[in-house]
Each structure stands twice: as structure tokens, then as C-alpha cells.
N, C-alpha and C positions, 0 to 999 in steps of 0.2 A: 461715442454718442452719435447716433445716426441722424443724418440731415435729410429732410423731405422738402422737395421743391413743388410749390403750387399744388398741393393735394386737392382733389375734387371734394366737394361737400360730402359725398357718399363715403369718403374715407375718414372724415373727421371723427366720427364716433370711435373708431378703432384707435386713432391717434390720441384721443382724450382718455383712453383707458388707463387706470392706475395699476400699479403692481398688484396682481391678484393674490389673495390669501385664501388657502383652503382651511376654513375654520371648523369643518365638520369633524376633524380629528380631535379637536380640543373642546368642542361644544359640550359633549357629555361630561368631560372632566370638570369644566366650569360649573355646570349644573349641579354636579355632585358636591363640589366645594361649597356652593351657595346653600344647598339644602343642609349640609352638615353643620355649617355655622349657624343657620337659622334654628336648628334643633338643639345643638350642643353648646353654643355660645363660646365663652372664653376657653374652655378645654379644647374645642375644635381649633380655635385660633392658635393656641400654643402648639398643638400637635402638627398642624399644617405648616406653621412657620419652621418647626424643626425638620419636618419631612421635606419641604420644598426649598427652604433657604439655608438649612443646616445651622439654624440659630436657636438656642434654648433661651426662652425669655422668662425671667423670674417675675417681672411685672410688665404689663402692657403699656401703661401710661408713662410718658416721660416726666421725670420729676423736676421740681424747681432747681434742684442742685445740678442736674444734668444740663439744664438750659443755661444756668450761670456759667458752668464750666465751658460749654460750647461757645458762649459769647466771648470768652477770653481767647479762644483759639482763632477767631476770625480776625484777619488783618485789618488795620485801620483803613487801608486803601479800599478794601471791599466794603467796610462799614460806610465809608464816605460815599461810595458808589450806590449803595443801597439807599442812603438818605436822599441822593439826587433823584434816583428812580422813583422813590416813594412820593417825593414832592410833585413830580410831573404826572405820575399815575393818579394821584389823589386829585390834582387840579382838574384833570380831564374828566374824571368820573364824578366829581362833585358838581360839575357843570351839567351833568346829565340828569340830576335829580328831578323827577317829575312833579308837577303841581296838581292839586286837586281840581277837578272840573266840576262846575256847578252850573246847570242850565235849567231855566224855567221853560219847559218845552211848550206849554200852553198855560193859560192862567190857572193857578192853583195846583199845578203839577211840577214838582221840582225833582230833578234827577242829578245825582252826584256820582262821580267816579273818584274813588279815593285810593291812592297808592299805599300799600301796606307791606312792610318788610316781611320776608319769610323768616320765621322765628328761629329755626335751627338748621344750619347748613353744614354739609360735610365736604371737606376738600381732600382730594387724593393727589399726593405729590410723588411722582416717580423718583426712585432712588437707585436705579440700576447703573447703566453705563455713564450717566451724568446726572447727579442730584440737582434737580431743577429748582433752586431756591428762588429764581425769578418768577416761577409760577405761583409761589406763595404770595408774592406781591400782587400779581395779577388777579388772584382770587380773594385773598383775605382783605385787601384794601377796599374794593367795592362792596364786599359783604359788610364791612364795618361802616362804611359811608351810608349804605342803604338802611342800616339800623338793625341788622340781624342780631337777635338776642344772644345766640350762642353759635360759635364757630368751632367745629371739630375738625381736626386734621389727622389723617393717617398717612404714614410713609414707611417704607421698609428700612431696615437697618443694614449695616455692613456685617461681616462675619463675626465681629466682636460684640454685636448687639448694640452698636451706637448709631444714632441718626446723624447724618451729615451736619456739621457744626453750622454751616451757612443756612441750612434749612431751619434749624432751631432758632438761630438769631433772627432771621427774617420773620419767622412766625411770632416771636416775642415782640418784635417791633410793630407788627401789624395788628396786634390785639387778638390773636387766636386764643380761644378759651382753653382748649385741652388738646394735647398731642399724643398720638398713640403709635407704637412701634409695630405697625401692621402693614403689610403690602399685599399686592396681588388681588385676585378675586375674593380672597377671604376678607380683605379690608372693605371692599365694596359691600359684601354681604353683611358684615358687622354694622356698617353705617345704615344699611337698608332695614335691617331687622332689629338691631340692638342686641347687646350681650350684657353680661353682668357688669362689665367695665365700660363698654363703649355705648354711648347713647344712640338711639335711633334718630336719624335726621329726616328732614322734610324734602331735601333736595341734595343731590350729589354732583360735585363739580370736579373737573380735572382730567388730564390726559393719562395714558398708560399703555401698556402692551396689549396684545390681543386678548389675554386672559382678563385684564381689567375692563377692556372695551366690551367684551361679551358679557361679563358680569353686570356691567352698567345697563346694557340693553335688556338683560334678563330681568333685573329687578324693576326696571322702568315699566315693564309690562304688568307689574303686580301692584306695588304699593308705594314706590318712591320715585319722584321725578328726577331727571338728570338734565345736565346743561345742554347737551346736543349729541347727535351721533358723531363718533370720532373715528379717524383712520390715520394712516401714516401721513406725516407732514409733507408739504409740497410748496413749490414756488414756480411762478411763471414770470419771465422777463420779456417785455415787449421792447424791441430795440430798432433804431434806425441809424442813419449815418452820424447822428449827434451823440450816439452812445460810445462809451469807452469799453472795448472788448475785455480789458482786464477787470473792470468793475463788474461787468456782467458775469464773467467767469467766477469771480469771488462770491457773488450772490448765489450762483448755482451751487457752489461747493459748500457754502454755509448751510444750505438746506440739506444737501446730500449727506453731510456728516451726522445728521440726526439719527439715521438708521438705514439699514440695508434696503428697506422697502419705501424709503422716501423718494420723492420724484422732483426733478428739476427740468423745467421746460423753457425753451426760448422760441419766441416768435419774432422774426426780423424780416427786413425788406430786401436783402441781397445775399446771394450765395457767398460773396467775398466776406461779408461781415460774419456769416455763419461759420465759415472756415477759421476766421480770426478768433472767434469765441471758442471754438472747439480746441484750437491749438493752445489758447490761454488756459483752458480748463485742464488740459494734460500737464502743462508746466506747473500750475499751482497745486494740482492734486498730488504731485510727486513729493511735495514738501510737507504734506499733512500727516499728523500722527495717526488719525483715524482713517488711514488709507483703505483698509479693508471694507469699512462701511461705505466709503465714498465710491469705491470701484463697483460694488454691487448696486448702489443707487443709480450710478450713471449708466449702468447696463440697460435700465428701462427709462432713461431720460431721453428727450428728443429735442431737435431743433427743426422748426418748421419755417420755411421761407415763403412769403407771399409777395406778389408784385405791387399790391396796393394796400393802402391804409384800412379801407373798409373791410377787407377780408381778414386782416390782422385783428381788427376789433371783433368781428363776428366769431372768429375762432376762439379768441380769449373769452368771450361770453359763453360759448359752448363749453369750454373747459371749466369755467367757474373756479378759479384758483383760490386756495387758502390765502396765499400771499401773491399779490400782483404788483410787479415793479414796472413802471412805465418810463423807460429811458428813451424818450422821443422828443423831437423839437417842439411839438405842440402837446406836451404831456397832459396839461389840464384839459385841453380840448378832447383828447382821447379819453381821459377819465370820465368826462361828462357823458360819454357814450357807453361806458361800462355798466352793465346791469347785473352782473353776477361776479362777486369776488368777496372774500372774507375781509381783507384789508389791502388798501392800495398805497403804493409808495411812489411819489412823484419825483422824477428827475434823477440825474446821475449821482447826487449826493444824499440820497435817501435809501440806504441799505435796509434790507429786511431785519438785520440785526438791531436797528434802532427801535423798531416796534417790538421786537422780542424782549428788549430789556428796559428801555428808559425814556422813550419819546413821550409816553403818556397813554397811547392807545393800548388796548388789551391784546395779548397774544394768544388767547384761547379762542380759536377760530374754527369755522366749519371746513371740513376736508372732503375729499372724494366726491366733489360735485354738489355737496349739500349747500354750498353758497347760493345755489339757485333758489333756495327756500328758507334758509336759516341765517340768523345773524350770529356774529361772534358774541362772546360774553360781554355784557355791559351792565350798567346799574339796574336796568329793568330785569336782568336775569335773576337778581336777588330780591325781587319784589313781585307782588301780585296786585291786580287791580280789583277792587271791591266796589260794587255799585250800590247805591242807596237811593231810595225814592220816598217822597212824602206827598200825599194828595190831601188837599183841604176838602171841606164840604163842597165848595164851588168846583174844585178840580174833579172830584169823583162824579158830580152831576154832569159836568160838561163832557167828560170822557166816557161816561156809562154807555151811551148808545153805540159807540164804536166797539167797546169791549164786548158788549152783549151780542152784537151782530156777528162778530168774529167767532166768539165762543159757540154760539148757536150753529153757525155754519160748519164748525168742526165737530159738532155733536157732543160738546163737553158742557152738559147742563149745569153741573156744579160750579164750573167757572163763571157761567153767566149768573147763577144764583148768588154767588159771593158778592156780585155788584148789585143785584136787584134788592137784596135784603138791606143794603146800606142806603139805597135810594129811597126805599120805603120809610126808613127811619128818618132820613133827612126831610 
């Protein structure tokens, strides 16, 4: 991991660059998969699953018997952990439920903003190197709390055609309506367009590999909304003399093991601390099972040293991390000056793992600098806001001169006439 001392602002953009991916080679392949599923439905799903994953599927939907069997395979320890996580995630997201807004903007003119749940949502749960049953909790629970009528889940199987038991158990506990054994770009296409077996959804949520990400971006430009742009996972740790180098190293490695293109960044205030952290990373990495992922991730991870707090904060805001851990003496004061981050973790005892699993916040967050303009998944992600207005006779009379003047100025005669004919009647 390379250390940079007091880089000039002109260098910051380069230091904030994520691991670049050349998607041009797979973009055509993803587009072909999406079009094939849109045209051929279930038959395309089966053929692609056999071709890409080497799995022959007799049925696409997970049966009640499979869910019951899977539930028996999950250990009591994991079941208890899921219950605790569900309790905390539910509590935090229930508190986010929006209220209806009703305002009489002037006499006789009432305006309402009403939150309405998205009716049918689709969740994509990766099942490759690590079946992410925690993501089931992060997506299905807020969908249920928001009031979504139907929750569809797609996830790939193993070579034996089985979905990870923990994924099925978590889905059943969270009220998922239907589960399908479909992964990759074909799963996204199926939820976007619908097939004989898989219903079309209104919005697609969930992380995935480059094929999944490109497919989500492709369908979002056509007919189906998505949660957010997504990219490789990332963490930034801000550290000063109050930080523990071993803690910082563990946080970096917990992110690095997500994948080869994940990124871990450190911003600290002394070269000595940077060197301590680097040494701790090497020691801890040597003991990890996923050492190959970690090594590649650390190859494009960086440690940046600044002499003063203001520059540390400015650089953190420039980077806009998915996860930002602040291990500094005035952590809350620093957090108050952060304007771009997906989720912030305060102090030495708030590892990013807590947010990934069970503290209550959502772990589906903007990456690749999208935290400058996007929020992480929250209860609003599963809702839309609908406005309603009612004008009484007094209301239309008092507002008519304003509406007519503006419509006439824009040259929209029919708009003005829609008011005039009412005033004449009144």
C-alpha cells in the first residue's frame, strides 16, 4: 500500500480514482442477454443459466419445501444473529416512515404530498463468492415496512441447483413474496421485463458483479427504476493519534476482502501512523483465507498523510466514500463537516462491519463518488411521493389572475382558458 505525504490539491483527483474497469468488452454481451430474456422469457433464462452457470433448472421458482429444508440447515447461532439484526434494522427504518404533508398555501387552495409504497419491487442477492444473506435483510425489511405489496427476489444457485440456505431462511423471515433461482444479467432482465414465471417489477434493488450492474443501468434507461448506480465496495478511514493502527488495518481488510476491485483508503495526520497501519495491514492480511482478493484490492489502495485536520476533511469530501470511518479525537466534530459519504462510522469501536450486518443502518450505499449526489437505500427508496391539490370556488377565484397571467406569458392559451371558463361559471 503506497503512502502519499501532503499531496497538492491538483493531485487529489488522481488519488481519488477507483479501480478502473473496462466494461466495453462485456457491454455487448450484457445487452444481448437482456434482449434475449425480454424476447424469449423463461426459455432464455434456462438456457443462459445452463450456459453461464452450468446448472440445469427444472423449475425457476423456489418451492415451499425447499425453503423449509433450507431453514433446517441454518444453525441456531445464525438464526439468533438474524433475529437481532432484523430487530435493529426494522427499528431504524420504521423511524424513517414519512408523514403526509398538508398545506393550505392560500385561502381555498389545499396542497397535499402523500407517501405511497412502490407496489412491486425486485431484489437481487448475489450468490457468488459469498452469498449475502445480510443484503436480504437490508432490502426486504424496508420494503415490507414501506408497504410494498409484492417483493420478488432473484439469486443464483450453486452447481447443484440450490440457493444458499441462509438466503432462503432470511427471505422467509423478512416476508419476501416469491424467490427465483436466477442470477446475473438475466435475473435483472427478467425482473425488468417479466417472463412466464417471473413478474415484472417497478424497481430493482441490490448489488452484483459488472454484468448485473451494467444490466441494471441498461434497463433503467428504458422501463424500470433502479436503486442507485453501483460499483466496487470501498472504505476510507480518517485517523489521528487517538486511532488504533490494528483497528484501522482490520477495517481496511474487511473491505478489501469483498473483491479484487474493492478499495481501502486511509487519511491520517502523521507518517509514523501511516507506517504503523501499513505494517498492521501486512500482518493481518497474511492470516486471511481470501488473501488473493485482499492482495489485489490493496494494490490500488492508498494511505494519504496531511499535516492538518482541514485538509483531511477536504480530501475525504472529495473522495465521497461509500463507508467513512472517523477514528479521530473529535470524531463528531469532523463528521459535522463531512458533506459526502454513504455512511459514517464514529470512533474506534464502530467498525464498518457493524453497519454491514446489524447496527440498524442500511448497507446498500453509493460507491464510486456517487455519495456526492446519491443517498444509500432507506425507507424512501421503496416509496414515491404523490401530490394532491383541491381548489374551492374561492380558491380558484383568488388564484385565477396569477395562473392566467403566467399562462398567457408562456403563450399557452388553453391553460389560461381552463381557468377562465371556471371563473365565468363561478
